A tleap script that builds the chain and sets N, CA, C and O, in Angstrom:
source leaprc.protein.ff14SB
mol = sequence {
  NGLN VAL GLN LEU VAL GLU SER GLY GLY GLY
  LEU VAL HIE THR GLY GLY SER LEU ARG LEU
  SER CYS VAL VAL SER GLY ARG THR GLY THR
  TYR ALA MET GLY TRP PHE ARG GLN ALA PRO
  GLY LYS GLU ARG GLU LEU VAL ALA ARG ILE
  ARG TRP ILE GLY GLY TRP THR TYR TYR ALA
  ASP SER VAL LYS GLY ARG PHE THR ILE SER
  ARG ASP ASN ALA LYS ASN THR LEU TYR LEU
  GLN MET SER SER LEU LYS PRO GLU ASP THR
  ALA VAL TYR TYR CYS ALA ALA ASP TYR SER
  SER LYS GLY GLU TYR ASP TYR TRP GLY GLN
  GLY THR GLN VAL THR VAL SER CSER
}
set mol.1.N position { 11.254 -17.798 -4.883 }
set mol.1.CA position { 11.515 -16.370 -5.051 }
set mol.1.C position { 10.255 -15.585 -4.672 }
set mol.1.O position { 9.169 -15.848 -5.190 }
set mol.2.N position { 10.414 -14.631 -3.772 }
set mol.2.CA position { 9.286 -13.838 -3.328 }
set mol.2.C position { 9.010 -12.740 -4.345 }
set mol.2.O position { 9.919 -12.050 -4.807 }
set mol.3.N position { 7.747 -12.596 -4.678 }
set mol.3.CA position { 7.347 -11.522 -5.591 }
set mol.3.C position { 6.152 -10.788 -5.025 }
set mol.3.O position { 5.223 -11.400 -4.497 }
set mol.4.N position { 6.183 -9.473 -5.140 }
set mol.4.CA position { 5.059 -8.628 -4.783 }
set mol.4.C position { 4.686 -7.851 -6.038 }
set mol.4.O position { 5.512 -7.125 -6.591 }
set mol.5.N position { 3.454 -8.000 -6.485 }
set mol.5.CA position { 3.024 -7.361 -7.713 }
set mol.5.C position { 1.827 -6.468 -7.441 }
set mol.5.O position { 0.750 -6.935 -7.073 }
set mol.6.N position { 2.042 -5.164 -7.631 }
set mol.6.CA position { 0.968 -4.188 -7.403 }
set mol.6.C position { 0.172 -3.965 -8.677 }
set mol.6.O position { 0.665 -4.169 -9.787 }
set mol.7.N position { -1.058 -3.545 -8.492 }
set mol.7.CA position { -1.896 -3.129 -9.612 }
set mol.7.C position { -2.957 -2.173 -9.082 }
set mol.7.O position { -3.154 -2.050 -7.873 }
set mol.8.N position { -3.639 -1.498 -10.009 }
set mol.8.CA position { -4.753 -0.654 -9.614 }
set mol.8.C position { -4.495 0.835 -9.668 }
set mol.8.O position { -5.411 1.630 -9.457 }
set mol.9.N position { -3.256 1.231 -9.949 }
set mol.9.CA position { -2.989 2.657 -10.045 }
set mol.9.C position { -3.620 3.257 -11.284 }
set mol.9.O position { -4.146 2.544 -12.138 }
set mol.10.N position { -3.561 4.576 -11.372 }
set mol.10.CA position { -4.126 5.245 -12.531 }
set mol.10.C position { -4.321 6.718 -12.292 }
set mol.10.O position { -3.817 7.286 -11.324 }
set mol.11.N position { -5.065 7.329 -13.197 }
set mol.11.CA position { -5.367 8.762 -13.126 }
set mol.11.C position { -6.799 8.945 -12.657 }
set mol.11.O position { -7.723 8.315 -13.171 }
set mol.12.N position { -6.969 9.818 -11.672 }
set mol.12.CA position { -8.290 10.058 -11.120 }
set mol.12.C position { -8.415 11.540 -10.774 }
set mol.12.O position { -7.415 12.201 -10.496 }
set mol.13.N position { -9.627 12.054 -10.792 }
set mol.13.CA position { -9.857 13.446 -10.427 }
set mol.13.C position { -9.906 13.599 -8.911 }
set mol.13.O position { -10.133 12.633 -8.183 }
set mol.14.N position { -9.693 14.806 -8.458 }
set mol.14.CA position { -9.817 15.109 -7.029 }
set mol.14.C position { -11.175 14.650 -6.511 }
set mol.14.O position { -12.214 14.911 -7.118 }
set mol.15.N position { -11.137 13.959 -5.370 }
set mol.15.CA position { -12.367 13.438 -4.788 }
set mol.15.C position { -12.691 12.024 -5.217 }
set mol.15.O position { -13.607 11.405 -4.674 }
set mol.16.N position { -11.961 11.508 -6.176 }
set mol.16.CA position { -12.212 10.175 -6.682 }
set mol.16.C position { -11.631 9.083 -5.806 }
set mol.16.O position { -11.059 9.344 -4.748 }
set mol.17.N position { -11.791 7.853 -6.272 }
set mol.17.CA position { -11.344 6.691 -5.512 }
set mol.17.C position { -10.562 5.735 -6.409 }
set mol.17.O position { -10.767 5.678 -7.621 }
set mol.18.N position { -9.667 4.994 -5.780 }
set mol.18.CA position { -8.932 3.922 -6.433 }
set mol.18.C position { -8.702 2.825 -5.412 }
set mol.18.O position { -8.657 3.084 -4.209 }
set mol.19.N position { -8.558 1.595 -5.894 }
set mol.19.CA position { -8.171 0.501 -5.018 }
set mol.19.C position { -6.921 -0.150 -5.580 }
set mol.19.O position { -6.903 -0.632 -6.712 }
set mol.20.N position { -5.886 -0.151 -4.768 }
set mol.20.CA position { -4.637 -0.815 -5.132 }
set mol.20.C position { -4.635 -2.241 -4.595 }
set mol.20.O position { -5.175 -2.522 -3.525 }
set mol.21.N position { -4.022 -3.123 -5.353 }
set mol.21.CA position { -3.866 -4.508 -4.926 }
set mol.21.C position { -2.400 -4.899 -4.985 }
set mol.21.O position { -1.631 -4.357 -5.779 }
set mol.22.N position { -2.019 -5.845 -4.137 }
set mol.22.CA position { -0.645 -6.344 -4.114 }
set mol.22.C position { -0.704 -7.837 -3.855 }
set mol.22.O position { -1.078 -8.266 -2.763 }
set mol.23.N position { -0.343 -8.619 -4.839 }
set mol.23.CA position { -0.347 -10.071 -4.701 }
set mol.23.C position { 1.038 -10.551 -4.300 }
set mol.23.O position { 2.037 -10.204 -4.931 }
set mol.24.N position { 1.084 -11.348 -3.249 }
set mol.24.CA position { 2.354 -11.883 -2.736 }
set mol.24.C position { 2.480 -13.342 -3.138 }
set mol.24.O position { 1.550 -14.125 -2.944 }
set mol.25.N position { 3.604 -13.705 -3.688 }
set mol.25.CA position { 3.839 -15.096 -4.045 }
set mol.25.C position { 5.251 -15.493 -3.654 }
set mol.25.O position { 6.138 -14.646 -3.540 }
set mol.26.N position { 5.451 -16.794 -3.449 }
set mol.26.CA position { 6.778 -17.321 -3.201 }
set mol.26.C position { 7.120 -17.566 -1.749 }
set mol.26.O position { 8.109 -18.234 -1.448 }
set mol.27.N position { 6.309 -17.031 -0.836 }
set mol.27.CA position { 6.607 -17.252 0.574 }
set mol.27.C position { 5.362 -16.925 1.393 }
set mol.27.O position { 4.659 -15.953 1.116 }
set mol.28.N position { 5.105 -17.738 2.387 }
set mol.28.CA position { 4.012 -17.464 3.320 }
set mol.28.C position { 4.604 -17.019 4.656 }
set mol.28.O position { 5.822 -16.918 4.802 }
set mol.29.N position { 3.739 -16.758 5.616 }
set mol.29.CA position { 4.221 -16.380 6.933 }
set mol.29.C position { 4.527 -14.903 7.097 }
set mol.29.O position { 5.345 -14.515 7.931 }
set mol.30.N position { 3.866 -14.086 6.297 }
set mol.30.CA position { 4.065 -12.642 6.425 }
set mol.30.C position { 3.652 -12.175 7.814 }
set mol.30.O position { 2.580 -12.541 8.294 }
set mol.31.N position { 4.489 -11.370 8.467 }
set mol.31.CA position { 4.140 -10.806 9.770 }
set mol.31.C position { 3.265 -9.574 9.585 }
set mol.31.O position { 2.250 -9.417 10.264 }
set mol.32.N position { 3.659 -8.712 8.675 }
set mol.32.CA position { 2.902 -7.484 8.406 }
set mol.32.C position { 3.226 -7.022 6.992 }
set mol.32.O position { 4.223 -7.428 6.396 }
set mol.33.N position { 2.359 -6.165 6.475 }
set mol.33.CA position { 2.624 -5.558 5.176 }
set mol.33.C position { 2.282 -4.089 5.231 }
set mol.33.O position { 1.479 -3.642 6.050 }
set mol.34.N position { 2.905 -3.356 4.348 }
set mol.34.CA position { 2.665 -1.929 4.328 }
set mol.34.C position { 2.533 -1.389 2.922 }
set mol.34.O position { 2.993 -1.986 1.948 }
set mol.35.N position { 1.892 -0.245 2.854 }
set mol.35.CA position { 1.865 0.544 1.633 }
set mol.35.C position { 2.684 1.806 1.867 }
set mol.35.O position { 2.501 2.510 2.860 }
set mol.36.N position { 3.580 2.073 0.947 }
set mol.36.CA position { 4.405 3.266 0.974 }
set mol.36.C position { 4.104 4.082 -0.284 }
set mol.36.O position { 3.527 3.581 -1.249 }
set mol.37.N position { 4.508 5.342 -0.244 }
set mol.37.CA position { 4.414 6.141 -1.457 }
set mol.37.C position { 5.609 7.092 -1.532 }
set mol.37.O position { 6.189 7.482 -0.519 }
set mol.38.N position { 5.947 7.442 -2.753 }
set mol.38.CA position { 7.036 8.392 -2.971 }
set mol.38.C position { 6.649 9.329 -4.100 }
set mol.38.O position { 6.433 8.905 -5.235 }
set mol.39.N position { 6.566 10.591 -3.773 }
set mol.39.CA position { 6.277 11.616 -4.763 }
set mol.39.C position { 7.590 12.186 -5.288 }
set mol.39.O position { 8.609 12.087 -4.604 }
set mol.40.N position { 7.597 12.777 -6.475 }
set mol.40.CA position { 8.828 13.348 -7.038 }
set mol.40.C position { 9.460 14.361 -6.096 }
set mol.40.O position { 8.796 15.283 -5.621 }
set mol.41.N position { 10.737 14.185 -5.833 }
set mol.41.CA position { 11.457 15.117 -4.989 }
set mol.41.C position { 11.220 14.948 -3.504 }
set mol.41.O position { 11.722 15.737 -2.703 }
set mol.42.N position { 10.459 13.927 -3.124 }
set mol.42.CA position { 10.162 13.714 -1.714 }
set mol.42.C position { 10.651 12.343 -1.265 }
set mol.42.O position { 10.888 11.452 -2.081 }
set mol.43.N position { 10.797 12.194 0.044 }
set mol.43.CA position { 11.203 10.909 0.584 }
set mol.43.C position { 10.031 9.929 0.574 }
set mol.43.O position { 8.864 10.321 0.590 }
set mol.44.N position { 10.374 8.668 0.546 }
set mol.44.CA position { 9.344 7.645 0.633 }
set mol.44.C position { 8.725 7.675 2.018 }
set mol.44.O position { 9.435 7.813 3.014 }
set mol.45.N position { 7.408 7.545 2.089 }
set mol.45.CA position { 6.719 7.575 3.373 }
set mol.45.C position { 5.781 6.381 3.518 }
set mol.45.O position { 5.200 5.894 2.548 }
set mol.46.N position { 5.655 5.931 4.750 }
set mol.46.CA position { 4.726 4.856 5.062 }
set mol.46.C position { 3.322 5.445 5.104 }
set mol.46.O position { 3.065 6.415 5.817 }
set mol.47.N position { 2.427 4.855 4.339 }
set mol.47.CA position { 1.046 5.316 4.272 }
set mol.47.C position { 0.173 4.516 5.233 }
set mol.47.O position { -0.622 5.085 5.982 }
set mol.48.N position { 0.326 3.197 5.205 }
set mol.48.CA position { -0.497 2.332 6.043 }
set mol.48.C position { 0.214 1.001 6.230 }
set mol.48.O position { 1.025 0.582 5.404 }
set mol.49.N position { -0.116 0.349 7.344 }
set mol.49.CA position { 0.515 -0.939 7.659 }
set mol.49.C position { -0.547 -1.825 8.290 }
set mol.49.O position { -1.429 -1.345 9.001 }
set mol.50.N position { -0.456 -3.116 8.025 }
set mol.50.CA position { -1.403 -4.055 8.617 }
set mol.50.C position { -0.665 -5.303 9.054 }
set mol.50.O position { 0.188 -5.824 8.335 }
set mol.51.N position { -1.002 -5.771 10.235 }
set mol.51.CA position { -0.454 -7.030 10.714 }
set mol.51.C position { -1.277 -8.149 10.074 }
set mol.51.O position { -2.508 -8.129 10.106 }
set mol.52.N position { -0.568 -9.131 9.486 }
set mol.52.CA position { -1.277 -10.140 8.697 }
set mol.52.C position { -2.223 -10.978 9.545 }
set mol.52.O position { -3.339 -11.282 9.123 }
set mol.53.N position { -1.781 -11.350 10.735 }
set mol.53.CA position { -2.642 -12.091 11.663 }
set mol.53.C position { -3.185 -11.098 12.679 }
set mol.53.O position { -2.425 -10.424 13.373 }
set mol.54.N position { -4.483 -11.018 12.756 }
set mol.54.CA position { -5.103 -10.106 13.713 }
set mol.54.C position { -5.609 -8.822 13.095 }
set mol.54.O position { -6.590 -8.242 13.561 }
set mol.55.N position { -4.932 -8.376 12.035 }
set mol.55.CA position { -5.436 -7.230 11.298 }
set mol.55.C position { -5.200 -5.864 11.914 }
set mol.55.O position { -5.808 -4.883 11.486 }
set mol.56.N position { -4.313 -5.779 12.929 }
set mol.56.CA position { -4.020 -4.453 13.511 }
set mol.56.C position { -3.494 -3.533 12.421 }
set mol.56.O position { -2.672 -3.943 11.602 }
set mol.57.N position { -3.972 -2.274 12.409 }
set mol.57.CA position { -3.595 -1.339 11.348 }
set mol.57.C position { -2.992 -0.050 11.889 }
set mol.57.O position { -3.224 0.346 13.031 }
set mol.58.N position { -2.217 0.580 11.031 }
set mol.58.CA position { -1.635 1.904 11.292 }
set mol.58.C position { -1.841 2.743 10.041 }
set mol.58.O position { -1.740 2.239 8.923 }
set mol.59.N position { -2.131 4.028 10.234 }
set mol.59.CA position { -2.273 4.959 9.112 }
set mol.59.C position { -1.484 6.230 9.381 }
set mol.59.O position { -1.421 6.711 10.512 }
set mol.60.N position { -0.898 6.754 8.350 }
set mol.60.CA position { -0.304 8.080 8.451 }
set mol.60.C position { -1.425 9.096 8.636 }
set mol.60.O position { -2.530 8.917 8.125 }
set mol.61.N position { -1.128 10.161 9.369 }
set mol.61.CA position { -2.144 11.175 9.635 }
set mol.61.C position { -2.738 11.745 8.345 }
set mol.61.O position { -3.919 12.090 8.295 }
set mol.62.N position { -1.923 11.837 7.322 }
set mol.62.CA position { -2.361 12.456 6.076 }
set mol.62.C position { -3.434 11.654 5.344 }
set mol.62.O position { -4.107 12.186 4.461 }
set mol.63.N position { -3.597 10.387 5.699 }
set mol.63.CA position { -4.575 9.551 4.981 }
set mol.63.C position { -5.659 8.987 5.882 }
set mol.63.O position { -6.574 8.318 5.401 }
set mol.64.N position { -5.574 9.242 7.169 }
set mol.64.CA position { -6.576 8.716 8.100 }
set mol.64.C position { -7.971 9.169 7.706 }
set mol.64.O position { -8.195 10.341 7.402 }
set mol.65.N position { -8.899 8.234 7.716 }
set mol.65.CA position { -10.276 8.540 7.362 }
set mol.65.C position { -10.549 8.503 5.869 }
set mol.65.O position { -11.704 8.547 5.447 }
set mol.66.N position { -9.491 8.421 5.065 }
set mol.66.CA position { -9.669 8.386 3.604 }
set mol.66.C position { -9.189 7.074 2.991 }
set mol.66.O position { -9.752 6.609 2.000 }
set mol.67.N position { -8.164 6.482 3.569 }
set mol.67.CA position { -7.595 5.238 3.041 }
set mol.67.C position { -7.900 4.093 4.000 }
set mol.67.O position { -7.971 4.277 5.215 }
set mol.68.N position { -8.077 2.912 3.427 }
set mol.68.CA position { -8.283 1.713 4.232 }
set mol.68.C position { -7.398 0.595 3.712 }
set mol.68.O position { -7.456 0.239 2.535 }
set mol.69.N position { -6.580 0.044 4.596 }
set mol.69.CA position { -5.727 -1.083 4.248 }
set mol.69.C position { -6.424 -2.361 4.701 }
set mol.69.O position { -7.028 -2.407 5.772 }
set mol.70.N position { -6.333 -3.399 3.868 }
set mol.70.CA position { -6.936 -4.679 4.226 }
set mol.70.C position { -6.163 -5.790 3.534 }
set mol.70.O position { -5.330 -5.545 2.661 }
set mol.71.N position { -6.461 -7.022 3.947 }
set mol.71.CA position { -5.791 -8.152 3.308 }
set mol.71.C position { -6.762 -9.311 3.210 }
set mol.71.O position { -7.699 -9.441 3.997 }
set mol.72.N position { -6.501 -10.159 2.202 }
set mol.72.CA position { -7.243 -11.396 2.014 }
set mol.72.C position { -6.239 -12.520 2.189 }
set mol.72.O position { -5.426 -12.789 1.304 }
set mol.73.N position { -6.303 -13.173 3.340 }
set mol.73.CA position { -5.325 -14.214 3.648 }
set mol.73.C position { -5.367 -15.348 2.626 }
set mol.73.O position { -4.327 -15.870 2.223 }
set mol.74.N position { -6.557 -15.717 2.219 }
set mol.74.CA position { -6.705 -16.844 1.298 }
set mol.74.C position { -6.075 -16.548 -0.057 }
set mol.74.O position { -5.534 -17.440 -0.712 }
set mol.75.N position { -6.150 -15.289 -0.469 }
set mol.75.CA position { -5.608 -14.907 -1.772 }
set mol.75.C position { -4.190 -14.350 -1.655 }
set mol.75.O position { -3.564 -14.021 -2.663 }
set mol.76.N position { -3.687 -14.245 -0.428 }
set mol.76.CA position { -2.359 -13.661 -0.205 }
set mol.76.C position { -2.246 -12.296 -0.881 }
set mol.76.O position { -1.258 -11.990 -1.549 }
set mol.77.N position { -3.268 -11.502 -0.691 }
set mol.77.CA position { -3.350 -10.214 -1.370 }
set mol.77.C position { -3.595 -9.097 -0.375 }
set mol.77.O position { -4.391 -9.223 0.556 }
set mol.78.N position { -2.892 -8.005 -0.599 }
set mol.78.CA position { -3.015 -6.800 0.206 }
set mol.78.C position { -3.745 -5.752 -0.624 }
set mol.78.O position { -3.558 -5.670 -1.838 }
set mol.79.N position { -4.581 -4.947 0.039 }
set mol.79.CA position { -5.340 -3.916 -0.650 }
set mol.79.C position { -5.134 -2.563 0.013 }
set mol.79.O position { -4.813 -2.471 1.198 }
set mol.80.N position { -5.327 -1.517 -0.781 }
set mol.80.CA position { -5.408 -0.164 -0.240 }
set mol.80.C position { -6.561 0.534 -0.954 }
set mol.80.O position { -6.461 0.884 -2.130 }
set mol.81.N position { -7.643 0.727 -0.231 }
set mol.81.CA position { -8.779 1.467 -0.766 }
set mol.81.C position { -8.555 2.945 -0.476 }
set mol.81.O position { -8.426 3.350 0.680 }
set mol.82.N position { -8.510 3.740 -1.530 }
set mol.82.CA position { -8.230 5.157 -1.394 }
set mol.82.C position { -9.454 5.949 -1.848 }
set mol.82.O position { -9.931 5.772 -2.969 }
set mol.83.N position { -9.954 6.812 -0.986 }
set mol.83.CA position { -11.122 7.629 -1.296 }
set mol.83.C position { -10.807 9.086 -1.021 }
set mol.83.O position { -9.812 9.411 -0.374 }
set mol.84.N position { -11.667 9.956 -1.521 }
set mol.84.CA position { -11.484 11.406 -1.345 }
set mol.84.C position { -10.063 11.814 -1.706 }
set mol.84.O position { -9.411 12.556 -0.971 }
set mol.85.N position { -9.603 11.331 -2.823 }
set mol.85.CA position { -8.216 11.567 -3.221 }
set mol.85.C position { -7.958 13.037 -3.495 }
set mol.85.O position { -8.825 13.768 -3.975 }
set mol.86.N position { -6.732 13.448 -3.173 }
set mol.86.CA position { -6.299 14.827 -3.325 }
set mol.86.C position { -5.064 14.850 -4.232 }
set mol.86.O position { -4.366 13.844 -4.356 }
set mol.87.N position { -4.795 15.998 -4.863 }
set mol.87.CA position { -3.590 16.075 -5.703 }
set mol.87.C position { -2.315 15.706 -4.948 }
set mol.87.O position { -1.388 15.151 -5.537 }
set mol.88.N position { -2.261 16.004 -3.663 }
set mol.88.CA position { -1.065 15.669 -2.883 }
set mol.88.C position { -0.914 14.179 -2.621 }
set mol.88.O position { 0.102 13.756 -2.069 }
set mol.89.N position { -1.893 13.380 -3.000 }
set mol.89.CA position { -1.753 11.921 -2.923 }
set mol.89.C position { -1.019 11.355 -4.145 }
set mol.89.O position { -0.702 10.166 -4.189 }
set mol.90.N position { -0.759 12.200 -5.116 }
set mol.90.CA position { -0.051 11.758 -6.317 }
set mol.90.C position { 1.335 11.259 -5.966 }
set mol.90.O position { 2.126 11.973 -5.349 }
set mol.91.N position { 1.630 10.019 -6.363 }
set mol.91.CA position { 2.908 9.390 -6.027 }
set mol.91.C position { 2.962 8.011 -6.659 }
set mol.91.O position { 1.972 7.511 -7.194 }
set mol.92.N position { 4.138 7.410 -6.587 }
set mol.92.CA position { 4.256 5.981 -6.880 }
set mol.92.C position { 4.017 5.246 -5.563 }
set mol.92.O position { 4.647 5.549 -4.550 }
set mol.93.N position { 3.120 4.298 -5.587 }
set mol.93.CA position { 2.761 3.541 -4.399 }
set mol.93.C position { 3.392 2.157 -4.467 }
set mol.93.O position { 3.326 1.475 -5.490 }
set mol.94.N position { 4.005 1.757 -3.357 }
set mol.94.CA position { 4.689 0.474 -3.261 }
set mol.94.C position { 4.092 -0.347 -2.117 }
set mol.94.O position { 3.753 0.198 -1.066 }
set mol.95.N position { 3.968 -1.636 -2.325 }
set mol.95.CA position { 3.668 -2.513 -1.203 }
set mol.95.C position { 4.971 -3.180 -0.753 }
set mol.95.O position { 5.906 -3.336 -1.539 }
set mol.96.N position { 5.014 -3.562 0.500 }
set mol.96.CA position { 6.209 -4.161 1.064 }
set mol.96.C position { 5.815 -5.165 2.127 }
set mol.96.O position { 4.796 -5.002 2.798 }
set mol.97.N position { 6.627 -6.208 2.284 }
set mol.97.CA position { 6.339 -7.293 3.210 }
set mol.97.C position { 7.394 -7.371 4.305 }
set mol.97.O position { 8.597 -7.313 4.050 }
set mol.98.N position { 6.904 -7.503 5.520 }
set mol.98.CA position { 7.760 -7.630 6.712 }
set mol.98.C position { 7.581 -9.038 7.253 }
set mol.98.O position { 6.498 -9.399 7.712 }
set mol.99.N position { 8.655 -9.842 7.200 }
set mol.99.CA position { 8.576 -11.213 7.698 }
set mol.99.C position { 9.215 -11.376 9.064 }
set mol.99.O position { 9.095 -12.429 9.691 }
set mol.100.N position { 9.896 -10.328 9.529 }
set mol.100.CA position { 10.711 -10.496 10.727 }
set mol.100.C position { 10.086 -9.932 11.987 }
set mol.100.O position { 10.581 -10.202 13.082 }
set mol.101.N position { 9.024 -9.164 11.876 }
set mol.101.CA position { 8.352 -8.501 13.001 }
set mol.101.C position { 9.199 -7.418 13.643 }
set mol.101.O position { 8.903 -6.977 14.753 }
set mol.102.N position { 10.244 -6.985 12.963 }
set mol.102.CA position { 11.108 -5.938 13.502 }
set mol.102.C position { 10.787 -4.570 12.902 }
set mol.102.O position { 11.484 -3.589 13.162 }
set mol.103.N position { 9.723 -4.517 12.095 }
set mol.103.CA position { 9.377 -3.250 11.466 }
set mol.103.C position { 10.209 -2.939 10.254 }
set mol.103.O position { 10.126 -1.839 9.707 }
set mol.104.N position { 11.008 -3.885 9.827 }
set mol.104.CA position { 11.800 -3.721 8.617 }
set mol.104.C position { 11.146 -4.527 7.496 }
set mol.104.O position { 10.601 -5.607 7.723 }
set mol.105.N position { 11.212 -3.988 6.303 }
set mol.105.CA position { 10.540 -4.626 5.181 }
set mol.105.C position { 11.550 -5.384 4.327 }
set mol.105.O position { 12.565 -4.843 3.888 }
set mol.106.N position { 11.231 -6.656 4.109 }
set mol.106.CA position { 12.177 -7.548 3.449 }
set mol.106.C position { 12.019 -7.562 1.933 }
set mol.106.O position { 12.994 -7.754 1.207 }
set mol.107.N position { 10.806 -7.361 1.460 }
set mol.107.CA position { 10.541 -7.443 0.025 }
set mol.107.C position { 9.635 -6.287 -0.388 }
set mol.107.O position { 8.790 -5.817 0.374 }
set mol.108.N position { 9.849 -5.848 -1.637 }
set mol.108.CA position { 9.122 -4.699 -2.160 }
set mol.108.C position { 8.553 -5.009 -3.535 }
set mol.108.O position { 9.114 -5.795 -4.299 }
set mol.109.N position { 7.431 -4.375 -3.830 }
set mol.109.CA position { 6.887 -4.453 -5.174 }
set mol.109.C position { 7.544 -3.427 -6.076 }
set mol.109.O position { 8.405 -2.656 -5.651 }
set mol.110.N position { 7.121 -3.433 -7.327 }
set mol.110.CA position { 7.749 -2.562 -8.314 }
set mol.110.C position { 7.135 -1.157 -8.339 }
set mol.110.O position { 7.707 -0.238 -8.924 }
set mol.111.N position { 5.995 -1.000 -7.714 }
set mol.111.CA position { 5.332 0.294 -7.647 }
set mol.111.C position { 4.256 0.466 -8.692 }
set mol.111.O position { 4.317 -0.111 -9.778 }
set mol.112.N position { 3.264 1.275 -8.342 }
set mol.112.CA position { 2.196 1.615 -9.272 }
set mol.112.C position { 1.903 3.111 -9.126 }
set mol.112.O position { 1.812 3.632 -8.014 }
set mol.113.N position { 1.760 3.783 -10.254 }
set mol.113.CA position { 1.593 5.232 -10.253 }
set mol.113.C position { 0.146 5.609 -9.970 }
set mol.113.O position { -0.784 5.076 -10.574 }
set mol.114.N position { -0.020 6.538 -9.039 }
set mol.114.CA position { -1.329 7.131 -8.773 }
set mol.114.C position { -1.215 8.627 -9.038 }
set mol.114.O position { -0.371 9.304 -8.451 }
set mol.115.N position { -2.051 9.132 -9.905 }
set mol.115.CA position { -2.046 10.555 -10.239 }
set mol.115.C position { -3.441 11.119 -9.997 }
set mol.115.O position { -4.430 10.620 -10.533 }
set mol.116.N position { -3.501 12.162 -9.183 }
set mol.116.CA position { -4.771 12.809 -8.866 }
set mol.116.C position { -4.746 14.203 -9.475 }
set mol.116.O position { -3.915 15.036 -9.112 }
set mol.117.N position { -5.652 14.445 -10.391 }
set mol.117.CA position { -5.691 15.744 -11.067 }
set mol.117.C position { -6.635 16.686 -10.333 }
set mol.117.O position { -7.643 16.277 -9.756 }
set mol.118.N position { -6.265 17.971 -10.380 }
set mol.118.CA position { -7.091 18.964 -9.672 }
set mol.118.C position { -8.166 19.537 -10.582 }
set mol.118.O position { -8.950 20.384 -10.155 }
savepdb mol mol.pdb
quit
């Protein structure tokens, strides 16, 4: 059974930093992983994506230069380092795993809340 477990969310002031982690268990061979977020009343959006082999990355324009996605292959763990946080970054953040290379995500974590106070 594949499980994705996020951690690292919390409350932070504007300008602060947080690092999210996502541990993957139950299956290897991930093609890519992504971090998504969903704020109240808004659609879920892709924040960042990383190809597991090679490390190619993608970032949404809203987080470029502030967020960094990375992975530790040995630990099967995905990270999202978030800096210069803004109130508009407040959302539930989800990690997701793509095993098919089609840009579709097969498994999702339960989400972790990030709240940025002004």
